[in-house]
GUBA-978166 format. One record per residue (C-alpha): residue in one letter; x, y, z. Coordinates in steps of 0.5 Angstrom, whole numbers, plus 500, padded with zeros to 3 digits. Example, Ala and Ser with C-alpha at 12.3 -4.5 7.8 and 13.67 -1.06 7.14 Angstrom:
BEGIN
<site code="A" px="525" py="491" pz="516"/>
<site code="S" px="527" py="498" pz="514"/>
! end
This chain:
BEGIN
<site code="M" px="367" py="110" pz="682"/>
<site code="N" px="363" py="116" pz="678"/>
<site code="T" px="368" py="121" pz="674"/>
<site code="M" px="362" py="127" pz="674"/>
<site code="P" px="362" py="131" pz="680"/>
<site code="V" px="357" py="129" pz="685"/>
<site code="L" px="353" py="135" pz="689"/>
<site code="V" px="352" py="133" pz="696"/>
<site code="L" px="346" py="135" pz="699"/>
<site code="H" px="345" py="136" pz="706"/>
<site code="Y" px="338" py="137" pz="710"/>
<site code="H" px="337" py="138" pz="718"/>
<site code="E" px="330" py="139" pz="719"/>
<site code="M" px="327" py="133" pz="716"/>
<site code="W" px="332" py="129" pz="721"/>
<site code="L" px="327" py="131" pz="727"/>
<site code="K" px="320" py="128" pz="724"/>
<site code="G" px="321" py="121" pz="726"/>
<site code="G" px="316" py="115" pz="724"/>
<site code="N" px="314" py="120" pz="718"/>
<site code="R" px="321" py="122" pz="716"/>
<site code="S" px="320" py="118" pz="710"/>
<site code="F" px="315" py="121" pz="707"/>
<site code="F" px="318" py="128" pz="707"/>
<site code="L" px="325" py="126" pz="705"/>
<site code="H" px="320" py="122" pz="698"/>
<site code="K" px="317" py="129" pz="697"/>
<site code="F" px="325" py="132" pz="698"/>
<site code="T" px="327" py="127" pz="692"/>
<site code="D" px="321" py="128" pz="688"/>
<site code="S" px="323" py="136" pz="688"/>
<site code="I" px="330" py="135" pz="687"/>
<site code="H" px="327" py="131" pz="681"/>
<site code="Q" px="323" py="136" pz="679"/>
<site code="H" px="328" py="141" pz="680"/>
<site code="L" px="333" py="137" pz="675"/>
<site code="G" px="329" py="136" pz="670"/>
<site code="G" px="331" py="136" pz="662"/>
<site code="L" px="339" py="135" pz="665"/>
<site code="G" px="339" py="128" pz="662"/>
<site code="P" px="339" py="123" pz="667"/>
<site code="V" px="340" py="124" pz="674"/>
<site code="R" px="340" py="119" pz="679"/>
<site code="V" px="339" py="121" pz="687"/>
<site code="A" px="341" py="116" pz="693"/>
<site code="H" px="339" py="117" pz="699"/>
<site code="E" px="346" py="115" pz="703"/>
<site code="D" px="348" py="115" pz="711"/>
<site code="G" px="343" py="122" pz="712"/>
<site code="R" px="345" py="126" pz="706"/>
<site code="V" px="342" py="126" pz="699"/>
<site code="L" px="346" py="124" pz="693"/>
<site code="V" px="345" py="127" pz="686"/>
<site code="T" px="349" py="124" pz="681"/>
<site code="L" px="348" py="128" pz="673"/>
<site code="G" px="349" py="125" pz="667"/>
<site code="T" px="356" py="127" pz="662"/>
<site code="E" px="352" py="131" pz="659"/>
<site code="A" px="348" py="135" pz="664"/>
<site code="S" px="351" py="142" pz="666"/>
<site code="L" px="354" py="142" pz="672"/>
<site code="A" px="353" py="150" pz="673"/>
<site code="E" px="345" py="150" pz="671"/>
<site code="A" px="344" py="143" pz="676"/>
<site code="V" px="348" py="148" pz="681"/>
<site code="E" px="343" py="155" pz="680"/>
<site code="R" px="337" py="150" pz="681"/>
<site code="V" px="339" py="147" pz="687"/>
<site code="K" px="338" py="154" pz="690"/>
<site code="R" px="331" py="154" pz="689"/>
<site code="I" px="330" py="147" pz="692"/>
<site code="F" px="327" py="148" pz="700"/>
<site code="G" px="330" py="143" pz="704"/>
<site code="V" px="337" py="144" pz="702"/>
<site code="A" px="341" py="147" pz="709"/>
<site code="H" px="348" py="147" pz="704"/>
<site code="Y" px="350" py="143" pz="698"/>
<site code="S" px="357" py="142" pz="696"/>
<site code="V" px="361" py="140" pz="689"/>
<site code="A" px="364" py="133" pz="691"/>
<site code="A" px="371" py="128" pz="687"/>
<site code="E" px="368" py="121" pz="689"/>
<site code="C" px="371" py="115" pz="690"/>
<site code="G" px="373" py="109" pz="695"/>
<site code="R" px="374" py="109" pz="702"/>
<site code="D" px="382" py="107" pz="702"/>
<site code="L" px="386" py="113" pz="705"/>
<site code="A" px="391" py="113" pz="699"/>
<site code="E" px="386" py="114" pz="694"/>
<site code="V" px="382" py="119" pz="697"/>
<site code="E" px="389" py="123" pz="699"/>
<site code="Q" px="390" py="124" pz="691"/>
<site code="T" px="383" py="126" pz="690"/>
<site code="A" px="383" py="131" pz="696"/>
<site code="W" px="390" py="134" pz="693"/>
<site code="A" px="386" py="134" pz="685"/>
<site code="Q" px="381" py="137" pz="689"/>
<site code="L" px="386" py="143" pz="692"/>
<site code="E" px="391" py="144" pz="688"/>
<site code="P" px="388" py="149" pz="683"/>
<site code="Q" px="387" py="153" pz="689"/>
<site code="L" px="390" py="159" pz="691"/>
<site code="F" px="392" py="158" pz="699"/>
<site code="R" px="396" py="158" pz="705"/>
<site code="S" px="394" py="155" pz="710"/>
<site code="F" px="389" py="149" pz="710"/>
<site code="A" px="385" py="144" pz="715"/>
<site code="V" px="381" py="136" pz="714"/>
<site code="R" px="375" py="135" pz="716"/>
<site code="A" px="374" py="128" pz="716"/>
<site code="R" px="367" py="124" pz="718"/>
<site code="R" px="365" py="118" pz="718"/>
<site code="A" px="358" py="115" pz="718"/>
<site code="D" px="361" py="108" pz="717"/>
<site code="K" px="364" py="106" pz="724"/>
<site code="T" px="366" py="100" pz="722"/>
<site code="L" px="372" py="103" pz="718"/>
<site code="P" px="378" py="101" pz="721"/>
<site code="F" px="381" py="108" pz="722"/>
<site code="K" px="377" py="114" pz="726"/>
<site code="S" px="376" py="121" pz="723"/>
<site code="A" px="381" py="125" pz="727"/>
<site code="E" px="387" py="119" pz="725"/>
<site code="A" px="383" py="120" pz="717"/>
<site code="E" px="384" py="128" pz="718"/>
<site code="R" px="392" py="127" pz="721"/>
<site code="Q" px="394" py="122" pz="715"/>
<site code="I" px="390" py="126" pz="710"/>
<site code="G" px="393" py="133" pz="712"/>
<site code="R" px="400" py="131" pz="712"/>
<site code="F" px="400" py="128" pz="705"/>
<site code="L" px="397" py="135" pz="702"/>
<site code="L" px="402" py="138" pz="706"/>
<site code="D" px="407" py="135" pz="703"/>
<site code="A" px="404" py="135" pz="695"/>
<site code="A" px="404" py="143" pz="697"/>
<site code="R" px="411" py="144" pz="699"/>
<site code="A" px="413" py="139" pz="693"/>
<site code="A" px="410" py="143" pz="689"/>
<site code="G" px="413" py="149" pz="691"/>
<site code="R" px="408" py="152" pz="695"/>
<site code="E" px="409" py="155" pz="702"/>
<site code="V" px="403" py="153" pz="706"/>
<site code="S" px="401" py="151" pz="713"/>
<site code="V" px="396" py="147" pz="717"/>
<site code="N" px="392" py="152" pz="721"/>
<site code="L" px="386" py="148" pz="724"/>
<site code="N" px="382" py="154" pz="728"/>
<site code="R" px="382" py="159" pz="721"/>
<site code="P" px="383" py="156" pz="715"/>
<site code="E" px="384" py="160" pz="708"/>
<site code="V" px="381" py="153" pz="705"/>
<site code="T" px="379" py="147" pz="709"/>
<site code="C" px="378" py="140" pz="706"/>
<site code="F" px="372" py="136" pz="707"/>
<site code="V" px="372" py="128" pz="707"/>
<site code="E" px="365" py="125" pz="708"/>
<site code="F" px="366" py="116" pz="709"/>
<site code="T" px="359" py="114" pz="707"/>
<site code="R" px="358" py="106" pz="708"/>
<site code="N" px="360" py="106" pz="700"/>
<site code="R" px="365" py="111" pz="698"/>
<site code="A" px="368" py="118" pz="700"/>
<site code="L" px="366" py="124" pz="698"/>
<site code="V" px="371" py="129" pz="698"/>
<site code="F" px="370" py="137" pz="697"/>
<site code="S" px="372" py="144" pz="699"/>
<site code="E" px="366" py="149" pz="700"/>
<site code="K" px="360" py="149" pz="703"/>
<site code="I" px="355" py="152" pz="699"/>
<site code="P" px="348" py="155" pz="704"/>
<site code="G" px="342" py="153" pz="700"/>
<site code="P" px="335" py="156" pz="702"/>
<site code="G" px="334" py="152" pz="709"/>
<site code="G" px="326" py="150" pz="711"/>
<site code="M" px="321" py="144" pz="709"/>
<site code="A" px="321" py="140" pz="703"/>
<site code="A" px="316" py="143" pz="699"/>
<site code="N" px="308" py="141" pz="699"/>
<site code="T" px="308" py="138" pz="705"/>
<site code="A" px="305" py="142" pz="710"/>
<site code="G" px="297" py="143" pz="706"/>
<site code="K" px="295" py="149" pz="701"/>
<site code="L" px="294" py="156" pz="703"/>
<site code="V" px="291" py="162" pz="699"/>
<site code="C" px="296" py="168" pz="698"/>
<site code="L" px="293" py="175" pz="697"/>
<site code="L" px="297" py="178" pz="692"/>
<site code="S" px="298" py="186" pz="692"/>
<site code="G" px="304" py="186" pz="686"/>
<site code="G" px="308" py="190" pz="693"/>
<site code="Y" px="314" py="188" pz="696"/>
<site code="D" px="311" py="185" pz="702"/>
<site code="S" px="306" py="179" pz="699"/>
<site code="A" px="311" py="177" pz="695"/>
<site code="V" px="316" py="175" pz="701"/>
<site code="A" px="311" py="173" pz="706"/>
<site code="A" px="309" py="167" pz="700"/>
<site code="Y" px="317" py="165" pz="700"/>
<site code="R" px="317" py="164" pz="707"/>
<site code="M" px="310" py="161" pz="707"/>
<site code="M" px="313" py="155" pz="702"/>
<site code="K" px="319" py="155" pz="705"/>
<site code="R" px="315" py="152" pz="710"/>
<site code="G" px="312" py="147" pz="706"/>
<site code="A" px="305" py="150" pz="704"/>
<site code="R" px="304" py="150" pz="698"/>
<site code="L" px="300" py="156" pz="696"/>
<site code="I" px="295" py="159" pz="691"/>
<site code="F" px="295" py="166" pz="688"/>
<site code="V" px="289" py="171" pz="688"/>
<site code="H" px="291" py="178" pz="685"/>
<site code="F" px="286" py="183" pz="686"/>
<site code="H" px="287" py="189" pz="680"/>
<site code="G" px="283" py="195" pz="679"/>
<site code="V" px="284" py="200" pz="673"/>
<site code="A" px="291" py="202" pz="671"/>
<site code="A" px="291" py="210" pz="673"/>
<site code="R" px="296" py="210" pz="666"/>
<site code="V" px="298" py="206" pz="660"/>
<site code="G" px="302" py="201" pz="661"/>
<site code="E" px="301" py="201" pz="669"/>
<site code="A" px="296" py="195" pz="670"/>
<site code="S" px="298" py="191" pz="676"/>
<site code="E" px="296" py="184" pz="673"/>
<site code="P" px="302" py="183" pz="669"/>
<site code="V" px="307" py="185" pz="675"/>
<site code="A" px="303" py="179" pz="679"/>
<site code="R" px="304" py="175" pz="673"/>
<site code="D" px="310" py="176" pz="674"/>
<site code="I" px="311" py="175" pz="681"/>
<site code="V" px="308" py="168" pz="681"/>
<site code="K" px="313" py="166" pz="676"/>
<site code="T" px="319" py="168" pz="680"/>
<site code="L" px="316" py="164" pz="686"/>
<site code="V" px="313" py="158" pz="682"/>
<site code="P" px="320" py="154" pz="682"/>
<site code="Y" px="321" py="154" pz="689"/>
<site code="Q" px="313" py="149" pz="690"/>
<site code="G" px="313" py="146" pz="683"/>
<site code="G" px="306" py="150" pz="680"/>
<site code="A" px="302" py="155" pz="681"/>
<site code="R" px="294" py="157" pz="680"/>
<site code="L" px="293" py="165" pz="680"/>
<site code="Y" px="286" py="168" pz="681"/>
<site code="L" px="285" py="175" pz="678"/>
<site code="V" px="280" py="178" pz="681"/>
<site code="P" px="277" py="184" pz="678"/>
<site code="F" px="275" py="190" pz="684"/>
<site code="Y" px="274" py="197" pz="681"/>
<site code="E" px="266" py="196" pz="681"/>
<site code="L" px="266" py="192" pz="688"/>
<site code="Q" px="270" py="198" pz="691"/>
<site code="R" px="266" py="203" pz="688"/>
<site code="E" px="259" py="199" pz="692"/>
<site code="I" px="263" py="200" pz="699"/>
<site code="L" px="265" py="207" pz="697"/>
<site code="L" px="257" py="209" pz="695"/>
<site code="G" px="254" py="205" pz="701"/>
<site code="A" px="259" py="206" pz="708"/>
<site code="P" px="263" py="211" pz="711"/>
<site code="E" px="270" py="214" pz="709"/>
<site code="E" px="275" py="212" pz="714"/>
<site code="Y" px="273" py="205" pz="713"/>
<site code="R" px="274" py="204" pz="706"/>
<site code="I" px="280" py="201" pz="707"/>
<site code="L" px="279" py="196" pz="712"/>
<site code="L" px="272" py="194" pz="709"/>
<site code="Y" px="276" py="193" pz="702"/>
<site code="R" px="281" py="188" pz="706"/>
<site code="R" px="275" py="184" pz="708"/>
<site code="L" px="272" py="183" pz="703"/>
<site code="M" px="278" py="180" pz="699"/>
<site code="L" px="279" py="176" pz="705"/>
<site code="R" px="272" py="174" pz="704"/>
<site code="I" px="272" py="172" pz="696"/>
<site code="A" px="280" py="169" pz="697"/>
<site code="E" px="276" py="164" pz="703"/>
<site code="K" px="271" py="162" pz="698"/>
<site code="L" px="277" py="161" pz="693"/>
<site code="A" px="281" py="157" pz="699"/>
<site code="Y" px="275" py="153" pz="700"/>
<site code="K" px="274" py="151" pz="693"/>
<site code="H" px="281" py="148" pz="693"/>
<site code="H" px="281" py="146" pz="700"/>
<site code="A" px="286" py="150" pz="703"/>
<site code="L" px="287" py="151" pz="710"/>
<site code="G" px="288" py="158" pz="710"/>
<site code="M" px="290" py="164" pz="707"/>
<site code="V" px="296" py="168" pz="708"/>
<site code="T" px="298" py="176" pz="708"/>
<site code="G" px="303" py="180" pz="707"/>
<site code="D" px="301" py="185" pz="714"/>
<site code="S" px="307" py="188" pz="717"/>
<site code="L" px="304" py="191" pz="724"/>
<site code="A" px="304" py="198" pz="724"/>
<site code="Q" px="307" py="199" pz="718"/>
<site code="V" px="300" py="203" pz="714"/>
<site code="A" px="294" py="205" pz="718"/>
<site code="S" px="290" py="198" pz="715"/>
<site code="Q" px="296" py="193" pz="719"/>
<site code="T" px="294" py="196" pz="726"/>
<site code="L" px="292" py="191" pz="732"/>
<site code="H" px="286" py="193" pz="732"/>
<site code="N" px="285" py="194" pz="725"/>
<site code="M" px="288" py="187" pz="722"/>
<site code="N" px="284" py="184" pz="728"/>
<site code="A" px="278" py="187" pz="725"/>
<site code="V" px="279" py="186" pz="718"/>
<site code="G" px="281" py="178" pz="720"/>
<site code="A" px="274" py="177" pz="724"/>
<site code="V" px="270" py="175" pz="718"/>
<site code="A" px="275" py="170" pz="716"/>
<site code="R" px="273" py="163" pz="718"/>
<site code="L" px="279" py="159" pz="716"/>
<site code="P" px="286" py="162" pz="719"/>
<site code="V" px="290" py="169" pz="716"/>
<site code="Y" px="297" py="168" pz="717"/>
<site code="R" px="302" py="173" pz="717"/>
<site code="P" px="308" py="171" pz="716"/>
<site code="L" px="312" py="178" pz="716"/>
<site code="V" px="308" py="181" pz="722"/>
<site code="G" px="314" py="182" pz="726"/>
<site code="M" px="319" py="185" pz="721"/>
<site code="D" px="320" py="191" pz="719"/>
<site code="K" px="320" py="194" pz="712"/>
<site code="L" px="329" py="193" pz="710"/>
<site code="E" px="329" py="186" pz="712"/>
<site code="I" px="322" py="185" pz="708"/>
<site code="L" px="326" py="189" pz="702"/>
<site code="D" px="333" py="185" pz="703"/>
<site code="L" px="328" py="178" pz="703"/>
<site code="A" px="325" py="181" pz="696"/>
<site code="R" px="332" py="181" pz="693"/>
<site code="K" px="334" py="175" pz="695"/>
<site code="I" px="330" py="172" pz="692"/>
<site code="G" px="328" py="175" pz="685"/>
<site code="T" px="322" py="180" pz="686"/>
<site code="Y" px="325" py="185" pz="688"/>
<site code="D" px="326" py="188" pz="681"/>
<site code="I" px="318" py="186" pz="680"/>
<site code="S" px="314" py="190" pz="685"/>
<site code="S" px="319" py="196" pz="684"/>
<site code="E" px="315" py="196" pz="677"/>
<site code="R" px="310" py="202" pz="678"/>
<site code="F" px="303" py="199" pz="678"/>
<site code="T" px="296" py="201" pz="680"/>
<site code="D" px="295" py="198" pz="687"/>
<site code="C" px="287" py="197" pz="688"/>
<site code="C" px="287" py="199" pz="695"/>
<site code="P" px="290" py="206" pz="695"/>
<site code="V" px="284" py="207" pz="690"/>
<site code="F" px="279" py="212" pz="693"/>
<site code="M" px="284" py="213" pz="700"/>
<site code="P" px="279" py="216" pz="705"/>
<site code="R" px="283" py="222" pz="707"/>
<site code="R" px="283" py="219" pz="715"/>
<site code="P" px="283" py="213" pz="714"/>
<site code="R" px="281" py="209" pz="721"/>
<site code="L" px="287" py="206" pz="726"/>
<site code="Y" px="284" py="203" pz="732"/>
<site code="A" px="277" py="199" pz="728"/>
<site code="G" px="273" py="194" pz="732"/>
<site code="V" px="270" py="188" pz="730"/>
<site code="E" px="263" py="191" pz="731"/>
<site code="E" px="264" py="197" pz="727"/>
<site code="L" px="266" py="195" pz="721"/>
<site code="D" px="260" py="190" pz="722"/>
<site code="R" px="256" py="197" pz="723"/>
<site code="A" px="259" py="200" pz="718"/>
<site code="E" px="258" py="195" pz="713"/>
<site code="Q" px="251" py="194" pz="714"/>
<site code="R" px="248" py="197" pz="708"/>
<site code="L" px="252" py="194" pz="703"/>
<site code="D" px="250" py="186" pz="701"/>
<site code="I" px="256" py="182" pz="702"/>
<site code="P" px="254" py="176" pz="699"/>
<site code="S" px="253" py="179" pz="693"/>
<site code="L" px="259" py="182" pz="692"/>
<site code="V" px="263" py="176" pz="694"/>
<site code="Q" px="259" py="172" pz="690"/>
<site code="R" px="261" py="177" pz="684"/>
<site code="G" px="267" py="178" pz="685"/>
<site code="V" px="268" py="170" pz="685"/>
<site code="A" px="264" py="169" pz="679"/>
<site code="A" px="270" py="174" pz="676"/>
<site code="A" px="275" py="171" pz="677"/>
<site code="K" px="280" py="168" pz="672"/>
<site code="R" px="284" py="163" pz="673"/>
<site code="E" px="292" py="162" pz="671"/>
<site code="I" px="296" py="156" pz="672"/>
<site code="Y" px="303" py="154" pz="672"/>
<site code="Q" px="308" py="149" pz="672"/>
<site code="F" px="316" py="148" pz="672"/>
<site code="V" px="317" py="144" pz="667"/>
<site code="D" px="324" py="142" pz="665"/>
<site code="G" px="327" py="149" pz="668"/>
<site code="K" px="323" py="153" pz="665"/>
<site code="V" px="316" py="156" pz="668"/>
<site code="V" px="310" py="154" pz="662"/>
<site code="E" px="303" py="157" pz="663"/>
<site code="E" px="297" py="152" pz="661"/>
<site code="P" px="291" py="153" pz="656"/>
<site code="H" px="287" py="158" pz="659"/>
<site code="V" px="281" py="152" pz="662"/>
<site code="P" px="273" py="155" pz="665"/>
<site code="L" px="272" py="156" pz="671"/>
<site code="P" px="268" py="151" pz="674"/>
<site code="A" px="261" py="154" pz="675"/>
<site code="S" px="260" py="151" pz="682"/>
<site code="I" px="266" py="155" pz="685"/>
<site code="G" px="263" py="160" pz="688"/>
<site code="A" px="258" py="155" pz="692"/>
! end
C-alpha cells in the first residue's frame, strides 16, 4: 500500500445528476488536476463515491491541502492513511493515526462501500475500538469510548480496494464543479458586493468574465483598476482563468450629466453599464450578467430601480446577493480573501456627479424618457471600443497574466 497520505475528497450535489454525473465528475477531476499542478506526479482516482488523490513523494502535503480549499465541489476532505482491508492491519493504522493526538475520549466510525466484506460496519467499529482502547491504556493513557460526544473520532472507510483511516473531516467550499454551468459576465465594481456575487455564481459552476468600469482617480494612488485586477486575481483560482475588461467610463458619464435629468444619473449610469456588458456577453456567448445588487442597500437598489435598470437588458441579470445584508456579505468577503482588497481607497465611478436627491422609485418609462436626449447606441459603441482586455490563468499554483492581445475590431458589432 502507498506510504504517502491520501487526500480523500467527498462531494455531494454531483450525486444528484443521474445520467449526467460522469460529465460533472470529469470536470471535477480536471479542476483537481489544475489546482494541484506543479506539485509533481498526482494520481486522481474515483472510488466508491469519493475521489482519492495520491501525491508523489516530493509533493508538499501542506501546499496540496491549501489548494484543495479552493476546489469547488469538495463538500469535505480528509488526510488519510491507506492500508489493506484486513482488520488487524486497520487496527495498527488507526492507532498510528490516534497515538500522537491528545484525547480522553474517542469513537470509531466505519463505512463499507463494499458490502461483500465478511464483517459489518458495527462489527468493525467494535473490534477497532477495543484495540484502540487497549493500546491507549497500555501506553498509560486514561481514555474511554464516547459514542455521542467524543474528543476525537477515528474514521475508517472500506472501499473495494483498500481501507482509508483518518481522524478529521475538514469542510470544503462545496458547490458544483467549476465551469459546468456556462458563462456569465460580472460587473465588477471593486467593492465588497460584486466580488462576493462573483464568488457565489462561480460556486454554482458558472464561468465568469469580468467587466470593470473606471473613472478618473480623485487622488494619486486611488485608481480603481488595480483594485479590480487584484480581486480578479484572487478569484481566478476558483475557476482556473478569467478575462477582465477595463472600460473607461468618465467621458460617458459626462454625456449623461449634460443630457439627462439629475435625479436619474446613477440609474442611467447603471443602464449604460449593463448595455456595454451585454455587448461583451454576446461576444463570448455568455448567458447573462451578474451584479452585486442587494435589496434596499443603496438608492439604486430598490425593487423599482433594479427593475427599471434591468429592463434594458435582453440577457438575464442575476443578483445573487439580493437577499443578503451587508454583514453577511462582509463575512463572506473575508472568507474568500477579497475583503482587504475592497477596503483599499479607490475612486468608484458611480458616485461621480452624484445627484443631491437620487430617484428612489423610478419606472421603466421614466428612465426611457430621461434617455431621449442621449445617443445610447453611440455611447455603448464607444464604451465597448475603448475596453481593454486582460487575461489571467491559474498555472502551477500561481495566477499569471497572458500577454496583451488587441481586441477584435468586430467586438462591438
